[in-house]
N, C-alpha and C positions, 0 to 999 in steps of 0.2 A: 083706673081713673083716666079721664080724657085730658090730653095735653094739646095745646095749640102752638104751632110753629110759625110765628110771624117773621117776616124778613125785612131787611133794609139793604138797599143798594145805593150807595152814595147819598143817604138821607131819604130816599124814596121808600116809604113804608107800605108794606103789603100785609094786611091782616088775614090771618087764617081763621075763618069762621066755621070750619068743619071739625078740625082736630083729629087726633088718633088716640085710641085706647092703648095704654101700656100698663103692665103689671108692676113695674118697679122703676126707680129713678135711673138705674144703670142703663136700662133699655132706652130711656129718654135721652140720656147723654150721648149714647151711640147714635141714635137717630138724628140728633142735632148736628153732630159732626158730619155724618153722611149727607145731610141736607145742605150744609154749608159747602162741602166739597162739590156736590152736584151743581149748586148755584155758581160757584167759582168756575167750574168747567164750562158752563154755558156763557158766562159774561166776561171772563178775563181776556180771552184772545182779542188782541187789538187794543187793549186798554193800556193807558200810561199810569194812571193812579186810580185806585178804587178801594172803597171800604165796604165790606159786606158783613152782615150779621144775621144770625138766626136767634131769635128771642123766644124762649119757651115759657109758657104760662099754663097754669092749671085754671080751673074756673074761678079761682079766688085771688091769685097773686102771681107775679113773675117768679120763675123758678131758676132760669139759667139763661146766659147770653154767651154765645160763641161768636167771636169776631175775627175777621181776616182782613188785614191791611196789605194792599198790593201796590208796589211802585216799580215801574220799569225804568232803569237808569242806564243810559248809553255811556259806556266807559271809553270807547274808542270808535273812530270812524272806520 
């Protein structure tokens, strides 16, 4: 089945209109986590607060949503 991995970065939505074929849901879950980690690696440096998500859907319905909330807090000067 084909799954689509849409992303959100602080509310900015990017729709995946290509998708990727996977044989089972475990592979989809793994890819969602890897996609979220790659997105975080690209956008978090220099950020103070950020909410990122990967939202997975099949052609019929939403399947999974992975969310990462980041906040940099300075504790001392």
